[in-house]
Each structure stands twice: as C-alpha cells, then as structure tokens.
C-alpha positions as CSV (number, residue, x, y, z in Angstrom):
1,M,121.3,133.5,17.9
2,A,121.7,129.9,19.2
3,D,118.7,128.2,20.7
4,V,119.3,127.8,24.4
5,T,116.0,126.0,25.1
6,P,117.6,122.5,25.0
7,N,120.2,123.6,27.5
8,I,117.6,125.0,29.9
9,K,115.6,121.8,29.7
10,Q,118.8,119.8,30.3
11,I,119.7,122.0,33.3
12,I,116.2,121.6,34.8
13,A,116.3,117.8,34.2
14,E,119.7,117.5,36.0
15,E,118.5,119.8,38.8
16,Y,115.3,117.7,39.1
17,K,117.4,114.5,39.5
18,K,119.7,116.1,42.0
19,C,116.8,117.3,44.1
20,A,115.2,113.8,44.0
21,K,118.4,112.2,45.2
22,D,119.7,114.8,47.7
23,L,117.1,115.9,50.3
24,V,119.5,118.4,52.0
25,Y,120.2,120.0,48.7
26,F,116.5,120.2,47.8
27,F,115.6,121.7,51.2
28,K,118.3,124.3,51.3
29,K,117.9,125.5,47.7
30,Y,114.2,125.3,47.0
31,V,112.1,124.8,50.2
32,Y,110.9,128.0,51.9
33,I,109.5,128.2,55.4
34,Q,107.8,130.9,57.5
35,H,110.2,132.0,60.3
36,P,108.3,133.6,63.3
37,Q,110.6,136.6,63.3
38,L,112.2,136.7,59.8
39,G,109.2,135.7,57.7
40,K,109.8,133.9,54.5
41,I,113.3,132.3,54.4
42,K,115.0,129.3,52.8
43,F,115.1,126.1,54.9
44,N,118.8,126.2,55.7
45,L,119.2,123.1,58.0
46,Y,121.3,123.2,61.1
47,P,123.8,120.4,61.4
48,F,121.7,118.6,64.0
49,Q,118.7,118.7,61.6
50,E,120.7,117.2,58.8
51,K,121.7,114.4,61.2
52,V,118.1,113.8,62.2
53,L,117.1,113.7,58.5
54,S,119.7,111.1,57.8
55,E,118.4,109.0,60.7
56,L,114.8,109.3,59.6
57,Y,115.6,108.0,56.2
58,G,117.7,105.2,57.6
59,Y,114.8,103.6,59.5
60,D,111.2,102.9,58.6
61,Y,110.0,103.5,62.1
62,S,111.3,106.5,64.1
63,I,110.2,107.9,67.5
64,I,111.4,111.4,68.4
65,L,111.5,112.8,71.9
66,K,112.1,116.4,71.5
67,S,112.3,119.9,72.8
68,R,109.9,122.6,71.4
69,Q,110.9,124.8,68.5
70,L,113.7,122.7,67.0
71,G,112.2,122.7,63.6
72,I,111.5,119.0,63.6
73,S,107.9,119.4,62.5
74,T,109.1,121.6,59.7
75,L,111.7,119.0,58.8
76,T,109.0,116.3,58.7
77,A,106.8,118.5,56.5
78,A,109.7,119.0,54.1
79,M,110.2,115.2,54.0
80,A,106.5,114.7,53.2
81,L,106.7,117.3,50.4
82,H,109.7,115.6,48.9
83,M,108.0,112.2,48.9
84,M,104.9,113.7,47.2
85,I,106.8,115.5,44.4
86,F,109.2,112.8,43.5
87,N,106.9,109.8,43.8
88,R,103.5,108.8,42.5
89,D,100.4,107.8,44.5
90,K,102.0,108.3,47.9
91,N,99.5,108.8,50.8
92,I,100.8,110.7,53.8
93,L,98.6,110.9,56.9
94,V,99.2,113.4,59.7
95,I,97.5,112.7,63.1
96,A,97.6,115.0,66.1
97,T,95.6,115.8,69.3
98,K,93.4,118.3,67.4
99,Q,92.6,118.9,63.8
100,T,94.2,122.3,64.2
101,T,97.5,120.8,65.2
102,A,97.5,118.3,62.4
103,K,96.5,121.1,60.0
104,N,99.5,123.1,60.9
105,L,101.9,120.5,59.5
106,V,99.8,120.3,56.3
107,T,100.0,124.1,56.1
108,K,103.8,123.9,56.2
109,V,103.7,121.5,53.2
110,R,101.3,123.7,51.3
111,Y,103.4,126.8,51.9
112,A,106.6,125.1,50.8
113,Y,104.8,123.7,47.7
114,D,103.4,127.1,46.7
115,N,106.9,128.7,46.8
116,L,108.6,126.0,44.7
117,P,109.8,127.0,41.2
118,S,107.2,126.1,38.5
119,W,109.2,123.2,37.1
120,L,108.8,121.4,40.5
121,R,105.1,122.1,40.7
122,E,103.2,119.8,38.4
123,G,99.8,121.0,39.7
124,Y,97.3,119.8,42.2
125,I,93.8,118.3,42.3
126,E,92.9,119.5,45.7
127,N,94.4,122.1,48.0
128,N,92.8,123.2,51.2
129,K,93.7,123.5,54.9
130,L,93.3,119.7,55.5
131,N,94.5,118.2,52.3
132,L,96.9,118.7,49.4
133,K,96.6,116.3,46.6
134,L,98.9,116.5,43.5
135,K,98.1,115.5,39.9
136,N,100.6,112.6,40.3
137,G,98.2,111.0,42.8
138,S,100.3,111.8,45.9
139,Q,98.6,113.6,48.8
140,I,99.0,114.6,52.4
141,K,95.9,114.7,54.7
142,A,95.4,115.9,58.3
143,E,93.1,114.1,60.8
144,S,92.4,114.7,64.4
145,S,92.8,111.9,66.9
146,A,90.1,109.2,66.9
147,P,90.3,105.5,67.5
148,D,89.6,104.6,63.9
149,A,91.9,107.3,62.4
150,G,93.8,105.8,59.5
151,R,91.9,102.5,59.6
152,S,90.8,102.6,56.0
153,E,93.9,104.4,54.6
154,A,96.6,102.8,52.6
155,V,99.3,104.9,54.2
156,S,102.8,105.5,52.7
157,M,103.9,107.7,55.6
158,L,102.2,108.1,59.0
159,I,103.1,111.1,61.1
160,I,101.8,111.3,64.6
161,D,102.5,114.8,65.9
162,E,102.7,115.4,69.7
163,A,101.9,111.8,70.3
164,A,102.3,112.0,74.1
165,F,99.1,114.2,74.1
166,V,97.0,112.1,71.7
167,A,94.2,110.5,73.8
168,D,93.5,107.6,71.4
169,V,97.0,107.0,70.1
170,E,97.2,103.4,71.1
171,E,94.0,102.6,69.1
172,I,95.2,104.8,66.2
173,W,98.5,103.0,66.1
174,G,96.8,99.6,66.1
175,S,94.5,100.7,63.3
176,A,97.2,102.3,61.1
177,Q,99.8,99.6,61.8
178,Q,98.0,97.2,59.5
179,T,98.2,99.5,56.6
180,L,102.0,100.1,57.2
181,A,102.8,96.4,57.3
182,T,103.5,96.4,53.6
183,G,106.4,98.9,53.7
184,G,105.2,102.3,54.9
185,R,107.2,104.8,57.0
186,T,106.3,106.1,60.5
187,I,107.5,109.2,62.3
188,V,106.2,109.6,65.8
189,L,107.3,112.9,67.4
190,S,106.4,114.6,70.7
191,T,107.5,116.6,73.6
192,P,107.2,114.5,76.7
193,N,104.0,114.4,78.8
194,G,105.0,112.5,81.9
195,V,105.3,108.8,82.0
196,A,102.8,105.9,81.7
197,N,101.4,106.8,78.3
198,W,101.8,105.1,74.9
199,F,104.5,107.4,73.7
200,H,106.5,106.8,76.9
201,R,106.0,103.0,76.8
202,E,107.1,102.8,73.1
203,W,110.1,105.0,73.8
204,V,111.2,102.8,76.7
205,K,110.7,99.6,74.8
206,A,112.8,101.0,71.9
207,K,115.6,102.3,74.2
208,E,115.7,98.9,75.9
209,K,116.0,97.2,72.4
210,N,112.9,95.3,73.2
211,N,112.2,92.9,70.3
212,T,108.5,94.0,70.3
213,S,109.5,97.5,69.2
214,K,110.4,98.5,65.7
215,F,111.2,102.1,66.6
216,H,114.5,103.9,66.2
217,T,114.9,106.5,69.0
218,I,116.0,110.1,68.5
219,Q,116.3,112.4,71.5
220,L,116.6,116.1,71.0
221,H,117.5,118.3,73.9
222,W,117.0,122.1,73.8
223,S,120.8,122.6,73.9
224,M,121.2,121.1,70.4
225,H,119.9,124.3,68.9
226,P,123.0,126.5,68.2
227,D,121.1,129.8,69.1
228,R,120.2,128.7,72.6
229,D,122.3,128.8,75.8
230,Q,121.7,128.5,79.5
231,V,120.5,132.1,79.8
232,W,117.7,131.2,77.4
233,R,116.9,128.0,79.3
234,D,116.8,129.9,82.6
235,D,114.4,132.4,81.1
236,Q,112.0,129.6,80.1
237,D,111.7,128.7,83.8
238,I,110.6,132.3,84.5
239,I,108.3,132.5,81.6
240,L,106.7,129.0,81.7
241,G,107.3,127.8,85.2
242,P,109.7,124.9,86.1
243,R,107.3,122.1,85.3
244,L,106.1,123.4,81.9
245,A,109.6,124.5,81.0
246,A,110.9,121.0,81.7
247,Q,108.2,119.6,79.4
248,E,108.8,122.0,76.6
249,C,112.6,122.1,76.7
250,D,114.3,119.2,78.5
251,A,113.0,116.1,76.7
252,D,112.7,114.5,80.1
253,F,109.6,112.3,80.7
254,L,109.6,112.4,84.5
255,A,110.3,116.1,84.8
256,S,107.6,116.9,82.4
257,G,104.8,115.1,84.2
258,N,102.1,116.5,86.5
259,T,102.7,113.7,89.1
260,V,101.4,114.1,92.6
261,I,104.8,113.0,94.0
262,S,107.6,115.2,92.6
263,P,109.8,113.8,89.9
264,D,112.9,114.2,92.0
265,T,111.4,112.3,94.9
266,L,110.3,109.4,92.6
267,K,113.8,109.3,91.2
268,F,115.2,109.2,94.7
269,Y,112.9,106.3,95.7
270,A,113.8,104.4,92.5
271,A,117.5,104.7,93.2
272,T,117.4,104.2,96.9
273,F,114.8,101.7,98.1
274,M,113.6,99.5,95.2
275,R,114.4,95.9,95.8
276,K,113.0,92.5,95.0
277,P,110.7,90.8,97.6
278,I,112.2,88.0,99.7
279,E,109.2,85.9,99.0
280,Q,106.3,85.8,96.5
281,R,103.1,83.8,97.1
282,G,100.0,82.9,95.2
283,P,99.3,81.3,91.8
284,N,100.6,84.3,90.0
285,K,102.9,85.5,92.8
286,E,100.4,88.2,93.8
287,L,101.7,88.6,97.3
288,W,105.1,90.2,97.6
289,I,106.9,90.1,101.0
290,W,109.9,92.1,102.0
291,E,109.8,91.5,105.8
292,S,108.4,88.5,107.7
293,P,106.1,89.2,110.7
294,N,107.9,90.4,113.7
295,Y,105.8,89.6,116.8
296,T,107.2,92.6,118.7
297,K,105.8,95.0,116.1
298,A,102.4,96.5,115.2
299,Y,101.1,96.5,111.6
300,I,98.4,98.0,109.5
301,V,96.9,96.2,106.5
302,S,95.2,98.8,104.3
303,C,93.1,97.7,101.3
304,D,91.4,98.9,98.2
305,V,88.7,96.6,96.9
306,A,87.8,95.9,93.2
307,R,84.9,94.0,91.8
308,G,87.3,91.3,90.5
309,D,86.0,91.1,86.9
310,G,87.1,94.5,85.5
311,E,90.3,96.4,84.9
312,D,91.0,97.4,88.5
313,Y,92.7,95.3,91.1
314,S,92.1,94.5,94.7
315,T,95.2,95.6,96.6
316,A,96.6,95.5,100.2
317,Q,99.6,97.2,101.7
318,V,101.1,95.9,104.9
319,I,102.9,98.7,106.9
320,D,105.1,98.6,109.9
321,V,103.4,101.2,112.0
322,E,106.4,102.4,114.0
323,A,109.1,102.3,111.3
324,M,106.7,103.4,108.5
325,T,108.1,100.7,106.2
326,Q,106.3,98.7,103.5
327,V,106.7,95.1,104.6
328,A,104.3,93.3,102.1
329,E,102.0,94.1,99.2
330,F,99.2,92.3,97.4
331,K,97.7,93.0,94.0
332,A,95.3,90.7,92.1
333,Q,91.9,90.3,90.5
334,L,89.7,88.0,92.6
335,S,86.2,87.9,94.0
336,T,85.3,90.2,96.9
337,K,84.5,87.1,99.1
338,D,87.9,85.5,98.3
339,F,89.6,88.9,99.0
340,G,87.9,89.2,102.3
341,N,89.1,85.7,103.3
342,F,92.6,86.4,102.1
343,L,92.7,89.6,104.2
344,V,91.8,87.8,107.4
345,G,94.7,85.4,106.8
346,L,97.1,88.2,105.9
347,A,96.2,90.5,108.8
348,S,96.2,87.5,111.3
349,E,99.7,86.6,110.1
350,Y,101.0,90.1,110.8
351,N,100.1,90.1,114.5
352,D,96.4,90.6,114.1
353,A,97.1,93.8,112.3
354,L,94.6,96.7,112.2
355,L,92.7,95.8,109.0
356,V,91.5,98.9,107.1
357,I,89.2,98.1,104.1
358,E,87.9,100.8,101.8
359,N,84.1,100.5,102.2
360,S,82.9,101.4,98.7
361,V,80.0,99.5,97.2
362,V,82.1,96.5,96.4
363,G,84.2,96.9,99.5
364,W,81.2,96.0,101.7
365,A,81.2,92.4,100.4
366,A,84.8,92.0,101.5
367,I,84.1,93.7,104.8
368,Q,81.1,91.4,105.5
369,Q,83.3,88.4,104.9
370,V,85.8,89.7,107.5
371,I,83.0,90.3,110.0
372,D,81.6,86.8,109.4
373,R,85.0,85.4,110.1
374,N,84.9,87.2,113.5
375,Y,88.2,89.1,112.9
376,S,88.5,91.2,116.0
377,N,90.7,94.1,114.7
378,L,88.6,95.6,111.9
379,Y,88.8,99.4,111.4
380,Y,85.7,101.5,112.0
381,T,85.2,105.1,110.8
382,E,83.1,107.6,112.6
383,Q,80.8,109.1,110.0
384,K,82.0,112.7,110.4
385,L,85.6,111.5,110.0
386,N,86.6,113.4,113.1
387,Y,87.3,110.3,115.2
388,V,88.0,106.7,114.4
389,D,86.9,103.8,116.5
390,V,90.1,101.8,116.2
391,K,89.0,98.4,117.6
392,K,85.7,96.6,117.0
393,N,84.6,95.0,120.3
394,K,81.3,93.3,120.9
395,N,81.3,94.5,124.5
396,N,82.1,98.1,123.5
397,K,78.8,99.6,122.2
398,I,79.9,103.2,122.7
399,G,82.1,103.2,119.6
400,R,79.3,102.1,117.2
401,Q,76.2,103.6,118.8
402,E,77.2,106.9,120.3
403,T,79.8,107.9,117.7
404,K,77.9,106.3,114.8
405,S,80.9,104.5,113.3
406,V,80.8,102.4,110.2
407,A,83.0,99.4,109.3
408,G,85.9,100.2,107.0
409,F,87.3,103.4,105.6
410,T,85.1,105.8,103.8
411,T,86.6,107.5,100.7
412,S,84.6,110.6,100.0
413,P,85.1,114.0,98.5
414,T,86.1,115.1,102.0
415,S,88.5,112.2,102.9
416,R,90.1,111.7,99.5
417,P,92.1,115.0,99.5
418,L,93.2,114.2,103.0
419,I,94.7,110.8,102.2
420,V,96.3,112.1,99.1
421,N,97.9,115.0,101.0
422,K,99.1,112.5,103.6
423,L,100.7,110.4,100.8
424,E,102.4,113.4,99.4
425,D,103.7,114.5,102.8
426,Y,105.3,111.2,103.5
427,F,107.0,111.0,100.2
428,R,108.1,114.6,100.1
429,N,109.7,114.3,103.5
430,R,111.0,110.8,102.5
431,D,109.6,109.4,105.8
432,F,108.3,106.2,104.3
433,I,110.3,103.3,103.0
434,L,108.8,101.9,99.8
435,Y,110.3,98.8,98.3
436,S,107.8,97.9,95.6
437,E,108.4,98.6,91.9
438,R,104.6,97.9,91.3
439,T,103.6,100.8,93.6
440,L,106.3,103.1,92.2
441,N,105.1,102.5,88.7
442,E,101.6,103.5,89.8
443,L,103.0,106.6,91.4
444,Y,104.6,107.5,88.0
445,A,101.1,107.6,86.6
446,F,99.3,109.2,89.6
447,I,98.8,112.7,88.4
448,W,96.8,115.9,89.1
449,N,93.9,116.0,86.7
450,G,92.7,119.5,87.5
451,K,92.2,119.5,91.2
452,K,91.8,115.7,91.5
453,A,94.6,113.2,92.0
454,E,94.1,110.1,90.0
455,A,95.7,107.6,87.7
456,M,96.3,108.6,84.1
457,R,93.9,107.3,81.6
458,G,94.4,103.6,81.1
459,Y,96.4,103.1,84.3
460,N,95.6,101.9,87.9
461,D,96.1,103.6,91.2
462,D,94.8,100.8,93.4
463,L,98.1,100.2,95.2
464,V,98.6,104.0,95.7
465,L,95.1,104.5,97.2
466,A,95.6,101.5,99.6
467,L,98.9,103.0,100.7
468,S,97.4,106.5,101.1
469,I,94.6,105.1,103.4
470,G,97.1,103.2,105.5
471,M,99.3,106.3,106.0
472,W,96.3,108.5,106.9
473,V,95.0,106.0,109.4
474,R,98.4,105.6,111.0
475,D,98.8,109.4,111.5
476,T,95.2,110.1,112.6
477,A,93.3,107.2,114.1
478,L,96.3,105.5,115.7
479,Q,97.9,108.6,116.9
480,L,94.7,109.8,118.4
481,N,94.3,106.5,120.0
482,K,97.8,106.7,121.4
483,L,97.1,110.0,123.0
484,K,93.9,108.6,124.6
485,L,95.7,105.6,125.9
486,Q,98.5,107.7,127.4
487,S,95.7,109.5,129.2
488,V,94.3,106.2,130.3
489,K,97.8,105.1,131.5
490,A,98.1,108.2,133.7
491,N,94.6,107.8,135.1
492,L,95.2,104.1,135.9
493,E,98.5,104.8,137.6
494,A,96.8,107.4,139.8
495,F,93.9,105.0,140.4
496,T,96.1,102.1,141.4
497,V,98.1,104.2,143.8
498,A,95.0,105.7,145.4
499,R,92.9,102.5,145.5
500,P,95.1,99.3,145.4
501,E,92.2,97.4,146.8
502,A,90.2,98.0,143.6
503,G,91.7,94.8,142.1
504,V,92.8,96.4,138.8
505,Y,96.1,94.8,137.8
506,V,98.6,97.2,136.2
507,G,102.0,96.0,135.4
508,D,105.2,98.0,135.9
509,Y,105.1,100.1,132.8
510,G,108.8,100.8,133.0
511,V,109.6,97.1,132.8
512,A,106.7,95.2,131.2
513,H,104.7,97.0,128.5
514,D,102.7,93.9,127.8
515,Q,100.8,93.8,131.1
516,W,98.3,96.5,130.6
517,H,94.9,95.2,131.5
518,I,91.6,97.0,132.1
519,P,88.2,95.8,133.0
520,T,85.8,95.2,130.0
521,G,82.7,95.8,132.1
522,N,81.8,92.2,132.3
523,P,82.4,90.3,135.6
524,G,85.8,88.7,135.6
525,E,86.9,89.9,132.1
526,E,89.9,92.1,131.4
527,E,91.3,93.4,128.1
528,D,95.0,93.8,127.2
529,I,95.4,97.3,125.8
530,S,99.1,97.2,125.3
531,K,98.9,96.4,121.6
532,W,97.5,99.9,121.0
533,L,100.4,101.6,122.6
534,L,102.4,102.5,119.5
C-alpha cells in the first residue's frame, strides 16, 4: 500500500498557505462562531461583511459607525485570530467600556481558536478570559478603559469596541497612538452615543477629509443585514423605545443622543436659522452680532460668569424681548472684573437692556463691578423666586427690603429645572430664533444625565445656560411686570380723569407710548415707565 503521508502533508501545507492569503476562505471554512439561536456554526460571511473586511485590510486606521448585531465584532475577532496564527509576535489589544465587554471579544477569539483543526493550532502559552497567548509569541489581551490603557504596550492591532461609550477614550487614544506610529493597525467601532464625544469628533473629521484624521470611515445601517426588514425595525421601536432603537439600529449620531432639545428640532434649527454674524468684535472675535441695536426695541442681556482661568467661559446672550430673537452673543475667558465692565458697555449699547447676571460665587464679582459703575437696569431676584424686582432704583426701597431681593439671578436646585424647561419649551415650539453655531454646538452636547440637564463630559454649556436664564426672565419677571404696569395704566387713567388737578402727567396712550411718567416719591421727580411696557 502506497504511503499517503507525504500527500497529506502537502495538502495541509497548501491549505495553510491558502488560509494565510485568503481571509474569506479561512473564515468560511475553518472559523466557527456561536450563533445566539443556532449555536455552533461556521462563519459564513454575508456580502456586506466581506466588503467591510476588504476595507479594513485596505486601511491601517478604520472607524466604524454601526448598528447592533451586524457581526462586526465577530468579524474583528476573526481578523485578530488570523493575525495571531499566521504571524509571529503580534500583540493585539482590545479596549472597551468595561472589562466584561472587552473580554467578550477575546472570548470570540478563544472559541474560534479552540475549534480550529489541529494543524492550525500550534498551542498556547496562556489561555484565560482576558488573554490568549500562542507559542509563536502572538497574543490578544482585553483591558477596560483607563487613561493609561495601552501606554506601555507595543501594539500591532488596537481594537476599541463601543468607543462612543468609553469615558477615557481620548486619553487612551493619545497613549496608544505612540505605539502604533511604527505601523500598527487600528479598528475603532461603535454604535452612536449622541454627538460631542471623541468618537463623533473623529468620525466627522474623517468624513470631512480633515488632514488631521487618519481614519477611513465605514457606516453600517441596520438595513444592510439581509435578514432584516422594516417590520423588524418597527418592532425595535416598540421593544426598545424610539431613542434607544435609533441608537442601536440607525447609525445616526443625533438621533441616538439623549439631548435636552430633540434631535429633529436641532436639525431644524441647523437647516433654518444658522447664519454668520454681521460683525465680530474683540481681540479674538468673542462678540458676535447679528442685529445692531434698534432704539425702538427692548432687550435682555443674560449672562453666565466663569472664573476666567479655567475651562469654562463667561458668556452673554442678547435677546430681542418682543421678537424673541438672538441679536448678539459673547463667549470668552476673562476676569470677572473685566467681564462686569464689558457687560455694562454691552447692555448700555442695547438700549440700557435689562442686565441679568447669574450670581454664583464668581458671579458676584462681576455684579459688584456693574453696581460700582451705577448701571441702573440690573436684575434683582426675590429670594423665594416667586417675584422678581425688575429695576434697581435707589429711591425704591420696597423692592429690596420688603421682598428681600438679591442682585442677579440665582441658579439653585429649584430654579435650574425651571430655566431648562423654559429652554426646552421655546425650542420645541420653535418660538425662538437662534442664529449662533456656537450655541447650537453646545445644545448638541446638552444632555440629560439622569434627571439633571448638563453638558456632556468635556464640553461646555455656558452659552446654553445664559440663554435659558434670559428666556425664563423674559417669560416670568417681565411678563409679571407687564401685567402690573397694565394695572398701573388703568389706575392712572382713572386717577387722571377723576383728579386732573393732581398734576400727574399722563400722555395719550393711544398716540404716545413714551410719555408715561409717575411720581418717584421725591419732590419734583418723575420716572418714565414706558420702557417696561413690552
């Protein structure tokens, strides 16, 4: 009987070479995966998965925006396995939000390795839930996210799984990037998690062909899977809810986020109102102006104060009270004293606008500067937040003594939900005209973190909070004041008719709105109250 051993060895050698050269062949014939319903099956790639595989090997840096359950993590695991078997001393690092998540991808590699034919398994040195190291020196290791993850590693392939949810991904990328500079491969994959995070920023830079990005983009919508149709997608809305279903299925950044303002509304504002300012002032063009002061209009200047030496910004929004239109905006890092001086000038330019300054610890320094400059139209808050003393007046002691009002706007656990709700109301009803791309970008990152509305980690909400305060003051303090002045008007009309000899001058309201004067209480002094008739 002829010796068939040489023929078997030759066949194995040829098969080995074919597997090394052709990943699709290797995957389909020798790689087994665990299907959630069918159990152990061969990894028979769908056409879209073969296309993704070709793209991943065509670029050293790939970023994948994907729907859930498209088999991309499994595809990545199979790529890692192939690199380990057919190369020596390759180091593959998997990083995810939690060690459990990273471990899942390593588990896929271990399962596929254990089910290979013996001639493809040369043996391992280490094999556990977090690490598989082969005798040829190649290994795959799982790590949870931490700022120094990958810093000391010589990485051949870096896989960042669910990157949009990794808290320290920017620091991780900075650490690992140094070890990849000599020729390593990177695959960053994730379902979306709203905008204004590292994954989103890198995706946008890559899509815009920004020369600071090395990434090749791959976007995978749920409809690419041949076993899914619209009925399946509609069921996901019922099972998961619209927001979570959008995150898990649609590969849409904006739809996936937990923004305070709905994604559809933000898209509407971006498409409808965004425009460049007509003028930009300041050393770094900090003040943006869309409408010059109109001396027939009333304005609010609402402000959020920062220390001036940190990551936050001092901001101001100038609002046309009647039209509810953004007319100007300021954002800069400067000292509280300088900010106070700037606000006096800005508010004075806009018709002595009602100046509303958030009176946090650092806010008081800016407020004190405004008081020292004798600005007459500074906003005062009644401590119980039930009534607002709109106009500071040295001769009017009632507002500050009897109602116990305090200079500025007080943001507290009681008032913050109120101003956020007011912001959401205005944008949901599309009753406010916003021009600024800076503010819109902050709104993209202004999310619900549990029950609290705030900026995403690493982002600012200073412009958003300034705008929220202005909206709330407009709809509470000024509207309340308007009702009170309407009552004053009716009383004065009756008073003038009944006692013309009293000497109180009241102009013809139907003709001259600017002639409303009332006694101040001091002999010979009168005050024009028409500016508070909105």
